[in-house]
Structure formats: structure tokens, C-alpha cells
C-alpha positions in Angstrom: -0.3 -0.2 0.0 1.5 3.4 -0.7 2.6 5.3 2.3 0.8 8.7 2.9 -0.5 10.9 5.4 -3.7 8.8 6.4 -4.0 8.5 9.9 -2.4 4.6 11.1 -5.6 2.1 12.3 -5.6 1.1 16.2 -5.1 -2.5 16.3 -7.7 -3.7 19.0 -6.3 -5.0 22.1 -6.8 -8.9 21.8 -9.0 -10.4 24.6 -7.2 -13.0 26.9 -8.1 -16.5 26.3 -7.4 -18.9 29.4 -5.6 -22.2 28.7 -9.2 -24.0 27.5 -9.7 -22.2 24.7 -12.5 -19.8 25.8 -12.7 -15.8 26.0 -12.9 -14.8 29.0 -15.9 -12.5 29.6 -15.2 -8.8 30.4 -16.5 -7.9 34.2 -18.5 -4.8 34.5 -17.0 -1.6 36.5 -19.3 -1.4 39.8 -20.8 1.7 39.9 -21.3 4.1 43.1 -24.2 2.7 44.7 -26.6 6.0 44.7 -25.8 6.3 40.8 -26.4 2.4 39.8 -29.5 2.8 41.8 -31.4 5.3 39.6 -32.2 4.4 36.1 -30.7 5.9 33.4 -33.2 8.2 32.5 -33.5 9.8 35.5 -29.7 10.1 36.8 -28.7 13.6 37.0 -26.3 15.2 34.4 -23.2 17.3 36.5 -22.1 20.7 34.9 -18.6 20.6 34.0 -16.8 22.9 36.2 -15.1 25.7 34.8 -11.3 25.7 33.7 -9.7 28.3 35.6 -7.5 30.9 33.8 -4.6 33.3 35.3 -5.1 36.5 35.2 -2.4 37.6 32.8 -3.5 34.6 30.4 -7.2 36.1 30.4 -5.7 39.4 29.4 -3.6 37.8 26.3 -6.5 36.0 25.1 -8.9 39.0 25.0 -6.1 40.7 22.9 -6.0 37.5 20.6 -9.8 37.9 19.8 -9.8 41.7 19.3 -6.8 41.3 16.7 -8.9 38.3 14.9 -12.2 40.0 14.7 -10.2 43.1 13.5 -8.2 40.4 10.8 -12.2 39.5 9.7 -13.2 43.4 9.4 -10.1 44.2 7.0 -10.8 40.8 4.9 -14.7 41.6 4.4 -13.8 44.8 3.2 -11.3 43.7 0.7 -13.7 41.4 -0.6 -16.3 43.8 -0.8 -13.9 46.0 -2.5 -12.6 43.6 -5.0 -13.6 43.9 -8.4 -16.4 41.0 -9.9 -13.5 39.5 -12.0 -11.1 38.7 -9.2 -13.5 37.0 -7.5 -14.4 35.5 -10.2 -10.5 34.4 -11.4 -10.1 33.1 -7.6 -13.3 31.0 -6.9 -12.6 29.3 -10.4 -8.9 28.9 -9.6 -10.0 27.2 -6.5 -12.8 24.8 -8.0 -9.5 23.6 -10.6 -7.3 22.8 -8.1 -10.0 20.9 -6.2 -11.2 18.9 -9.6 -7.0 18.6 -10.0 -6.7 16.8 -6.8 -9.9 14.4 -7.2 -7.9 13.1 -10.6 -4.6 12.5 -8.5 -6.8 10.7 -5.8 -8.2 8.7 -8.7 -5.0 8.0 -10.4 -3.0 6.7 -7.2 -6.0 4.5 -6.7 -5.5 2.6 -9.7 -1.7 1.8 -9.8 -1.1 -1.4 -10.2 1.7 -3.9 -8.4 2.5 -6.7 -10.4 4.7 -9.9 -9.4 6.3 -11.8 -12.1 7.7 -15.6 -10.8 9.3 -17.5 -13.8 10.6 -20.6 -12.1 10.3 -22.2 -8.5 13.9 -22.5 -8.1 16.3 -19.5 -8.7 18.7 -20.6 -11.5 22.0 -18.9 -13.1 21.9 -15.0 -13.1 23.7 -12.8 -15.7 26.4 -11.2 -13.9 27.0 -8.6 -17.0 24.5 -6.2 -17.9 25.5 -5.8 -21.1 23.6 -7.3 -23.3 24.3 -5.3 -26.7 25.9 -7.9 -28.9 25.5 -11.4 -29.0 27.6 -13.8 -30.8 25.1 -16.3 -32.8 26.4 -19.1 -34.8 25.8 -19.4 -38.4 23.0 -21.1 -39.9 24.3 -24.9 -41.4 22.2 -25.5 -44.3 24.3 -28.2 -45.8 23.3 -31.3 -43.4 19.3 -31.1 -43.3 17.2 -31.5 -39.7 14.9 -34.1 -39.7 12.0 -34.9 -37.0 11.0 -38.1 -36.4 7.8 -37.8 -34.5 4.8 -36.7 -36.6 1.5 -35.2 -35.3 -1.0 -34.3 -37.2 -3.0 -31.0 -37.3 -6.3 -30.3 -38.2 -5.5 -26.5 -39.5 -2.0 -25.9 -40.7 -3.0 -22.6 -41.8 -4.3 -21.5 -38.2 -2.5 -18.2 -36.9 -2.9 -16.9 -33.5 -5.3 -14.2 -33.2 -4.6 -10.5 -32.3 -5.4 -9.9 -28.6 -5.4 -7.1 -26.4 -2.9 -6.5 -23.5 -4.4 -6.4 -20.1 -2.5 -4.7 -17.5 -4.4 -6.7 -14.9 -3.8 -10.4 -16.4 -3.0 -12.7 -13.9 -3.0 -15.9 -16.0 -0.3 -17.3 -19.1 -3.6 -19.4 -20.5 -6.6 -18.6 -23.0 -9.3 -20.0 -24.1 -9.5 -18.2 -27.3 -9.3 -20.4 -30.6 -7.1 -19.2 -33.5 -8.9 -18.4 -36.3 -8.1 -20.4 -39.8 -5.8 -17.4 -41.5 -3.4 -17.9 -44.7 0.0 -18.8 -42.6 1.3 -21.4 -45.2 2.8 -18.4 -47.4 4.7 -16.9 -44.4 7.8 -19.4 -44.7 8.9 -17.5 -47.9 10.0 -14.7 -45.5 13.5 -14.1 -45.2 14.5 -15.4 -41.7 11.6 -17.7 -41.9 12.9 -19.3 -45.1 16.5 -20.0 -44.1 15.1 -21.7 -40.8 12.7 -23.9 -43.2 15.4 -24.7 -45.4 17.6 -26.3 -42.9 14.6 -28.1 -41.2 12.9 -29.8 -44.3 16.3 -30.7 -46.2 17.2 -28.4 -48.1 21.1 -26.9 -48.7 23.1 -24.7 -50.6 22.9 -26.4 -53.5 19.3 -26.3 -53.7 19.3 -22.3 -52.5 22.1 -21.6 -55.1 20.0 -23.5 -57.8 17.0 -21.3 -57.5 19.0 -18.5 -57.2 20.6 -19.2 -60.9 16.8 -20.1 -61.9 15.4 -16.8 -61.2 18.2 -14.9 -62.5 17.5 -16.9 -66.2 13.7 -16.0 -65.4 14.4 -12.0 -64.8 16.4 -12.0 -68.1 13.6 -13.5 -70.3 10.7 -11.1 -69.0 9.6 -8.7 -72.0 10.8 -5.4 -70.9 8.0 -3.4 -72.8 5.2 -5.4 -72.1 6.1 -7.2 -68.8 5.1 -10.7 -70.0 7.1 -14.3 -70.5 6.7 -16.3 -73.2 6.6 -20.0 -73.8 8.5 -19.9 -77.2 11.6 -17.6 -77.0 14.0 -15.4 -76.7 15.6 -18.6 -75.0 16.7 -21.0 -77.0 14.2 -24.8 -76.9 11.1 -22.9 -76.6 7.2 -24.8 -76.3 5.9 -25.9 -79.4 2.9 -22.8 -79.0 2.6 -19.7 -77.5 1.1 -19.0 -74.3 1.9 -15.4 -72.7 -0.5 -16.1 -69.5 0.6 -19.6 -68.9 4.5 -18.3 -68.9 4.0 -15.2 -67.0 1.5 -17.2 -64.1 4.3 -19.9 -63.7 7.4 -17.3 -63.8 5.3 -15.2 -61.2 4.6 -18.2 -59.2 8.7 -19.1 -59.3 9.4 -15.4 -57.7 6.6 -15.4 -55.2 7.8 -18.6 -54.0 11.0 -17.1 -53.0 9.6 -14.2 -51.0 9.7 -12.1 -54.1 6.5 -9.5 -54.1 5.6 -6.1 -56.0 6.7 -4.6 -52.6 10.0 -6.2 -51.5 12.6 -8.7 -52.9 15.5 -8.8 -55.0 12.7 -9.1 -57.8 10.3 -6.8 -56.9 10.4 -4.5 -60.2 9.7 -8.2 -62.3 7.1 -9.2 -60.1 5.3 -5.7 -59.9 5.8 -5.5 -64.0 4.2 -9.1 -64.6 1.8 -8.6 -62.4 0.3 -5.4 -63.6 0.9 -7.4 -67.2 -1.3 -10.5 -66.2 -4.3 -8.4 -64.5 -4.5 -6.4 -67.9 -5.7 -9.6 -69.3 -8.6 -9.9 -66.8 -12.0 -9.1 -67.8 -15.0 -8.2 -65.6 -16.1 -12.1 -65.3 -12.7 -12.8 -64.1 -11.0 -15.0 -67.0 -7.3 -13.9 -67.7 -7.3 -16.1 -70.9 -7.3 -14.1 -73.9 -5.3 -16.2 -76.9 -3.6 -19.5 -77.6 -4.7 -23.4 -77.9 -8.0 -24.3 -76.6 -6.8 -26.6 -74.5 -4.2 -24.3 -72.8 -7.3 -22.3 -71.6 -8.3 -23.6 -68.1 -4.6 -24.9 -67.1 -3.5 -20.9 -67.7 -6.6 -19.6 -65.8 -5.8 -22.3 -62.9 -2.1 -21.2 -62.8 -3.2 -17.1 -63.4 -5.3 -17.7 -60.1 -2.7 -19.3 -57.8 -0.5 -16.5 -59.0 -2.8 -13.6 -58.3 -3.9 -15.3 -54.8 -0.6 -15.8 -53.6 0.5 -12.4 -54.3 -2.7 -11.0 -52.2 -2.1 -13.7 -49.3 1.6 -12.2 -48.9 0.8 -9.1 -49.2 -2.8 -8.1 -48.1 -2.6 -5.3 -50.8 -6.1 -4.1 -51.5 -5.5 -3.4 -54.8 -5.4 -7.2 -55.8 -8.1 -8.6 -53.5 -11.1 -8.0 -55.8 -9.3 -9.3 -58.8 -7.9 -12.9 -56.8 -12.0 -12.8 -55.6 -13.2 -12.5 -59.3 -10.9 -15.3 -60.4 -11.9 -17.6 -57.9 -15.6 -17.0 -58.0 -15.1 -17.7 -62.2 -13.0 -20.8 -60.8 -16.6 -22.0 -59.4 -18.8 -20.9 -62.1 -16.9 -22.6 -64.9 -16.5 -26.0 -63.1 -18.3 -29.0 -64.9 -21.4 -29.7 -62.7 -21.8 -33.3 -63.6 -18.1 -34.3 -62.5 -17.1 -31.8 -60.3 -13.9 -31.0 -62.1 -12.3 -29.0 -64.9 -10.9 -29.7 -68.4 -10.3 -27.4 -71.0 -13.3 -25.6 -71.7 -15.5 -23.8 -69.1 -18.1 -26.4 -67.7 -17.5 -29.4 -70.3 -15.9 -32.2 -69.1 -13.3 -33.3 -66.5 -9.7 -34.5 -66.1 -7.4 -34.7 -63.1 -4.9 -32.6 -64.7 -6.5 -29.6 -64.9 -8.6 -30.3 -61.5 -5.2 -30.3 -59.6 -4.2 -26.9 -61.0 -7.8 -25.6 -59.8 -7.1 -27.5 -56.7 -4.1 -25.8 -55.9 -5.7 -22.5 -57.2 -8.8 -22.9 -54.5 -6.3 -23.6 -51.8 -4.4 -20.5 -52.6 -7.3 -18.7 -51.7 -7.8 -20.3 -49.1 -4.5 -19.7 -47.6 -4.9 -15.9 -48.6 -8.3 -15.6 -46.7 -10.5 -15.4 -49.5 -13.6 -16.9 -50.0 -14.2 -20.1 -51.4 -17.4 -22.2 -51.8 -17.4 -25.1 -50.0 -19.9 -27.2 -52.6 -17.2 -26.7 -54.9 -14.6 -28.5 -52.7 -17.3 -31.2 -52.2 -17.5 -31.5 -55.7 -14.1 -32.1 -56.3 -13.8 -34.8 -53.9 -16.8 -36.8 -55.8 -15.3 -36.5 -59.0 -11.7 -38.0 -57.3 -14.1 -41.0 -56.3 -14.6 -41.9 -59.7 -11.2 -41.5 -61.3 -10.6 -44.0 -58.7 -10.8 -48.0 -57.8 -8.5 -48.3 -54.3 -8.1 -44.4 -53.1 -4.4 -45.0 -53.8 -4.0 -44.9 -57.5 -6.1 -42.4 -59.6 -6.8 -42.1 -63.2 -6.5 -39.2 -65.9 -10.6 -39.1 -66.5 -13.0 -41.5 -65.5 -12.9 -45.4 -66.9 -9.3 -44.8 -67.5 -6.3 -46.8 -66.0 -4.6 -45.3 -63.2 -1.3 -43.6 -64.1 1.7 -42.5 -61.7 1.5 -38.8 -62.5 -2.2 -38.7 -62.1 -1.6 -40.5 -58.5 0.8 -37.9 -57.1 -1.3 -34.9 -58.7 -4.8 -36.5 -57.2 -3.0 -37.2 -53.8 -2.0 -33.9 -53.0 -5.5 -32.6 -54.1 -6.7 -35.5 -51.3 -4.3 -33.8 -48.5 -5.6 -30.4 -49.3 -9.3 -31.5 -49.2 -8.5 -33.3 -45.4 -7.2 -36.7 -45.7 -5.4 -37.7 -42.8 -1.3 -38.6 -42.8 -2.5 -42.1 -41.9 -5.1 -43.0 -44.3 -4.3 -46.5 -45.5 -5.1 -45.2 -49.2 -2.5 -42.6 -48.8 0.1 -44.5 -47.5 -0.2 -46.7 -50.3 -0.2 -44.4 -53.0 2.8 -42.6 -51.4 4.5 -46.0 -51.3 4.4 -46.6 -54.7 5.5 -42.8 -55.6 8.8 -43.8 -53.4 9.3 -46.7 -56.0 10.0 -43.9 -58.8 12.3 -41.3 -57.4 13.4 -38.5 -59.8 15.7 -40.4 -62.1 16.8 -38.2 -65.5 18.3 -41.1 -67.0 15.5 -43.4 -67.0 12.2 -41.5 -67.0 12.8 -37.5 -66.9 9.0 -36.3 -66.2 9.6 -33.1 -64.0 5.3 -32.4 -64.3 5.3 -35.4 -62.1 8.3 -34.7 -59.8 6.2 -31.6 -59.3 3.3 -33.1 -57.7 5.0 -36.0 -55.9 7.7 -33.9 -54.2 4.6 -31.6 -52.7 2.8 -34.5 -51.4 5.8 -36.1 -50.1 6.8 -32.7 -48.4 3.5 -32.8 -46.9 3.9 -36.5 -45.7 7.1 -35.5 -43.9 9.1 -37.9 -42.0 10.9 -40.9 -43.5 8.9 -40.4 -46.7 9.6 -37.3 -47.2 13.7 -37.8 -46.3 13.8 -40.6 -48.9 12.2 -38.9 -52.0 14.4 -35.9 -51.0 17.6 -37.4 -50.5 17.7 -38.1 -54.1 15.8 -34.8 -55.4 17.7 -32.2 -54.0 20.8 -33.7 -55.6 19.7 -34.1 -58.7 17.1 -31.4 -59.9 20.5 -29.1 -59.2 22.8 -31.1 -60.8 21.3 -30.9 -63.9 20.8 -27.1 -64.1 22.6 -25.3 -66.8 25.7 -23.6 -65.7 27.2 -22.1 -68.7 26.8 -20.1 -71.7 23.2 -17.5 -72.1 20.6 -20.3 -70.7 23.0 -20.3 -67.5 20.4 -20.8 -65.1 17.9 -22.7 -66.9 16.7 -26.7 -67.6 17.3 -28.1 -70.7 13.8 -29.5 -71.9 15.3 -31.8 -74.6 14.8 -35.1 -72.6 11.7 -34.8 -70.5 8.6 -36.0 -71.4 6.6 -32.7 -71.7 9.5 -30.6 -72.6 8.9 -30.5 -76.3 5.5 -29.0 -75.5 6.3 -26.7 -72.6 9.6 -25.7 -73.6 12.8 -24.4 -71.6 10.4 -22.0 -69.6 7.9 -24.5 -68.6 11.1 -27.0 -67.6 13.1 -24.5 -65.5 10.1 -23.2 -63.7 8.7 -26.2 -62.4 12.1 -27.4 -61.5 12.4 -24.3 -59.5 9.1 -24.8 -57.9 10.5 -28.3 -56.6 13.6 -26.4 -55.4 11.2 -24.3 -53.3 9.3 -26.9 -51.9 11.2 -26.3 -48.1 9.4 -23.1 -47.9 7.3 -22.3 -50.5 4.0 -23.9 -48.5 4.4 -24.9 -44.8 3.6 -28.8 -44.7 -0.1 -29.9 -44.1 0.8 -32.2 -41.1 2.8 -30.8 -38.2 6.6 -32.7 -38.0 
């Protein structure tokens, strides 16, 4: 309690207690017989005897009284003679002083004493108060660090809510549940990226390859339009032009390493690219303008992923409406009878195009945008139609399962809520592990792109087995000399002739960004 001028409380005198434990009653004090015999109302009240005052002292008292009387007269005359404004000023000053004292008194009542206890036992104390310089060991990313115990997270994209600090808090727990907010993109930020790279098995080689790949992509951007091309100006371009798909894939590669229109080494490239892409979008949310008809919805899904990710990473309100418009368009063009997408709106469905749209919807969810639940339920229904056992998946209904479609469909199942220990998931993953990254026997960067993501989400021994080869073999095939330094040659890839050098380079960069591009669905 603050020390003040308050009167110290008088402590009560304790009543003596005998050995038996019972208090002794106070004994009544006997009154004189003459007074005790009378009732209280009849007892005479004696007048107090006057206090004798010496003669000299009486004269002094009279002088003091006369001086006091004269002082009162002078005060009354001064008050009457004072102008009205002076009286008002004095009166208001007194009131202000009184109110100020009241505020100060209330402030003292609200003082709070805090006692913080960190441990039951006193540990070793710091003797040096100078903490301005702390030497931290350099981050070692050559040798990966793996966790062995896996715990499943019901919502991997949950973020802590913003809470107001309470001065009078006396607990360190809270019953508030975290909202589902897009946190799966935050691993791309500098600092978090390095930590995740080490935690999930990335190395200096993988990061060097990503850096060289982004440098190559930056050189290929059209400085006049801000777009990229599938056919050139580089060597070994694709068979058909599609600037929308090329631009969307290039943006995804830059954004995967944390570059946005506001920050990063390639801030200018991202800014010009996203503005060029948005100029293609119409009022319905469609980006596709020209190109082969079977490219339409592939390109639309890729552009939707790019704009949703950029909005999710920056929360720039300028991109919220275009991103939401693209998601709404995806809902309208889904084939109602099948639940998936294919080449043109509302006509047919295949697992390849559907997988890209599932990625787009997931990017929208991670960005905190609106995605209709019926659309996701319909995708699950479609996937049920293209599998016989839940572990392997076909390109279309009625066809035989393939390795590529199995990898893509299993990733969709993970995003749609399948548990990590689902027997169907485990069986499918075991099959993927039988076909690791292998340039000599079956070069297929499209398959590796989906298998790498699926196994990264699985984590544990499965991811370690896959990543051990992937992180070595993909960087080893990157071009390191000449004009195409930083790219990947499409010559031996199954889809290389169709997509060209930019296609194989972007997908290779996606694979090597996997450590931080999306946070794992299952907690490791």
C-alpha cells in the first residue's frame, strides 16, 4: 500500500484467552451505589466545572480575540472592494485545484503492482548487464535436420489471434481459439525461409540453383510488355505460344522465394508481371485471351494461383478484388455433372486440370479469400470417380491409373482433408517412392512437381527418402554456362517439347523451393 499521510489504524486489544480456549468475559465495573440505583433516564447530569484561567493569560486571550476580529473586518472590506472579475478568477482557481486533486487521488487508486514469477527455483543469474552484442552461430544448411515424431494438425494454416494486452492479467493461458488465416505462405519471408530450408532438408546447393533459375527468368521478361513467353527469346522454346501461362509460372517462381511487388530482389519483375497479367483479366474474372484451346483452363488456374498468392503474401487491397473474381470464375466454370475441370468451361473434367484448380482454391483459402464449400465437395466426388482403390488415380473416368495422376490426386486429397495415416494415402505414397527423380530412365518434371509436394506434406521417413535424391539430382542438371545459365534443358523431358525451356525451368525451381514455398499440412 502506498505510504501517505493517512491516520494509522488502531489495532484492537486482544482479549486474553485462558488455557481452556474460551475467552474470558469482560467484568462489569461497579458504579457508585447512589448512581447505580437510579435508572439511566433519571440520573442527574453534572455541569462541567469551569477551567480556571490565570489573570495574565486572560488579558492575552482578549487581545488575540480583538486582533482576530480586526482581521475579519479587513478581509470583509477587501472582498467587498475587489472587482467582480477577481472574485470569479479566485473562485475558479479554487475549483480547478480541487478537481486536480480529485484526479490525482483517483490515479493513485489505480496503481497496479505486478509480481512475475518465472521459476520455482532460482537459476544461474547473469552477471554482465551488457547485452548489446550477442554472437549467434551461423546457420548451417548443408546437413538437413529431420524430425522423427509426427503429429497431425487439424488446421495447418491457423494463426494466433490478435489479442489486447490486459494490465491486470494474472494468467498465462487463454481459451480463445485461433482463426483459420493463411499462414502457409509466411515461410517465404527471409529468416523463416532459412530456418525452414534447414528443417526440411534444403541445402546450399538447392538455394544456389533457385537463385540461378530466378536470374535466368528475370532475363527472359519482355521489358516492354512485362510478360514472359513459352516460345522464346531463349533456346528450345515450347511448341505453342501462351504468354498468360508463361507469365503466371514465372511469377509463381519469384513469389515462391519471397519476392512480391513490394519487396525482394525481383520486386520490379513481379510488379511489371502482375500488372501485365491483370490487364488480361475481364469482368468475369477470366484471364485467358489467346492460345490453344486446351491451354485455356490450365492457364486460368495458374494465373489464379499467382494472384491469390500475391494477395495472401502482401494483403495489398489492390489485388483482393481481382483474386476473388478469379475464384468466383473458377466456381462458375466447374463442370456440374462431374465436379472437375478440363479444357473449356463446364465441359468434361480430367485430373490434370482439376489438380491445378485445387491448387488455386487452396491458394485462395490461404489468402483468406472466399471459396465455396460445394465446389470442394464436388472435387472430392470427382476424385472418387477416377480411382478404384483410393490409392491410384486415372486421368479421366474409366481409364487406367497413372503415376503422374496419382501424385496429383494424392496432393488434392491432402488439401481436401485426408489424414496422414489414411491407409489409402500411405499405399499411394509407397508407390510414388518407387519412382524417384531419375533423369536417365524417365525424365518427367511435371510428375516430380506433384510428387515432391505430396511427400513434403507427408514428412518423416517418406520425405527424407524422396528428398535425398531430389535435392541432388535436380540442381545437378541445371545449365551452368552460356546464355541459358540457370535454366533446365527440356530436351529429355516427357513434356519438354510441348512446354519448352521456361516450362521445365519453372517447375524445377518450384521443386527446389518446396522447403518453404508452402508450410506442411501435417505437423512434423
